C-alpha positions in Angstrom: -2.5 7.5 -7.2 -5.8 7.8 -5.3 -8.2 5.0 -4.4 -10.9 6.8 -6.3 -8.8 6.6 -9.5 -8.6 2.8 -8.9 -12.3 2.6 -8.5 -12.8 4.6 -11.8 -10.4 2.3 -13.6 -12.2 -0.8 -12.3 -15.6 0.6 -13.3 -14.2 1.3 -16.8 -13.3 -2.4 -17.0 -16.9 -3.3 -16.2 -16.7 -3.7 -12.4 -19.8 -3.1 -10.3 -19.5 -1.8 -6.8 -19.3 -5.3 -5.3 -16.5 -6.2 -7.7 -14.6 -3.0 -6.8 -14.9 -3.9 -3.2 -13.7 -7.5 -3.7 -10.7 -6.4 -5.8 -9.6 -3.6 -3.5 -10.1 -5.6 -0.3 -8.1 -8.5 -1.8 -5.3 -6.1 -2.6 -5.4 -4.3 0.8 -5.6 -7.5 2.8 -3.1 -9.4 0.7 -5.6 -12.2 0.0 -6.5 -14.0 -3.2 -9.6 -13.1 -5.1 -10.5 -16.8 -5.3 -12.2 -18.0 -2.1 -13.3 -21.4 -0.9 -16.7 -21.3 -2.5 -16.3 -18.7 -5.3 -13.7 -18.2 -7.9 -12.9 -14.9 -9.6 -13.9 -16.3 -12.9 -17.4 -16.9 -11.6 -18.1 -13.3 -10.5 -15.7 -10.8 -12.2 -16.5 -9.5 -15.7 -14.1 -10.9 -18.4 -12.6 -7.5 -19.3 -11.7 -7.0 -15.6 -10.3 -10.5 -15.2 -8.1 -10.0 -18.4 -6.8 -6.6 -17.1 -6.3 -7.8 -13.5 -2.7 -9.1 -13.7 -1.4 -5.8 -15.1 -3.4 -3.8 -12.6 -2.2 -5.9 -9.6 1.4 -5.5 -10.9 0.9 -1.8 -11.0 -0.5 -1.8 -7.5 2.5 -3.9 -6.3 4.8 -1.2 -7.8 3.3 1.6 -5.7 5.5 0.6 -2.7 8.6 -1.6 -2.8 10.9 -2.6 0.0 14.3 -1.0 -0.4 15.7 -2.0 3.0 14.7 -3.0 6.5 16.4 -2.3 9.8 15.7 -4.1 13.1 15.7 -1.8 16.1 16.6 -2.6 19.7 12.9 -2.2 20.6 11.9 -5.1 18.2 10.4 -2.5 15.8 11.4 -3.0 12.2 12.0 0.2 10.1 11.2 -0.2 6.5 12.6 2.1 3.8 9.9 2.0 1.2 10.5 3.2 -2.4 7.4 4.7 -4.0 6.5 4.4 -7.7 8.2 7.8 -8.5 11.5 6.7 -6.8 10.9 8.8 -3.6 11.3 7.0 -0.3 9.3 7.0 2.9 9.6 5.1 6.2 7.1 2.6 7.6 7.7 1.0 11.0 6.5 -2.5 11.9 5.7 -2.4 15.6 5.6 -5.3 18.1 2.2 -7.1 18.4 1.3 -6.7 14.7 1.2 -2.9 14.6 2.4 -0.6 11.8 3.0 3.1 11.3 3.0 4.4 7.8 4.1 7.8 6.3 1.6 10.1 4.7 4.1 12.5 3.1 7.5 12.4 1.5 9.8 14.5 3.5 8.9 16.8 6.4 8.5 20.5 6.9 9.7 20.6 10.5 13.4 20.0 9.7 14.7 18.6 13.0 18.5 18.4 12.9 18.6 14.7 14.0 16.1 13.5 11.4 17.0 12.4 7.9 13.3 12.5 6.7 13.1 16.3 7.0 16.5 17.0 5.5 15.1 18.1 2.2 11.9 19.6 3.6 8.4 18.6 2.6 8.3 17.3 -0.9 4.7 16.1 -1.3 1.7 14.5 0.4 1.0 10.9 -0.4 -2.2 10.0 -2.2 -4.5 7.4 -0.6 -3.3 4.4 -2.7 0.4 5.2 -1.7 -0.6 5.0 1.9 -2.5 1.8 1.5 0.4 0.3 -0.5 2.6 0.7 2.5 0.2 -1.4 4.5 0.0 -4.0 1.8 3.8 -4.2 1.6 4.1 -4.7 5.4 1.4 -7.4 5.3 3.5 -9.2 2.8 6.2 -9.4 5.4 4.1 -10.3 8.5 0.6 -9.9 9.9 -0.6 -6.4 10.5 -3.7 -6.0 12.6 -3.7 -2.3 13.3 -2.0 0.7 11.7 -1.6 4.4 12.2 0.0 7.1 10.1 2.3 10.0 10.7 3.5 12.9 8.6 
């Protein structure tokens, strides 16, 4: 799924650009839509509020934690299952860093690497990349992140 498709779905539910931004930012930053001085029911259209639980559940399903492995260097390797059942690796780095995958598999095929064993299967769409960040932020704070193939 691409972020642009999410934006189109939000628009179809009556969201204006500001609504889109609030919903997508809340998802990406793992924060509630309700804030100190404004509640979602005060600013989101009713059709969007009604559809939001299902949409957020769908977004949560874009990346699920299958397993995590602590390394000697304090990095935590996350095996992430995508909505289609394929897996990628994300790595939580010391000092609130994160590296995420941008593709399933790898075309290089290094003999020591499990990721490239089956070759390059596909590129990840933008929402699948952001979903890895969201998943990591549910585990611990992430201040900066990078991507690799």
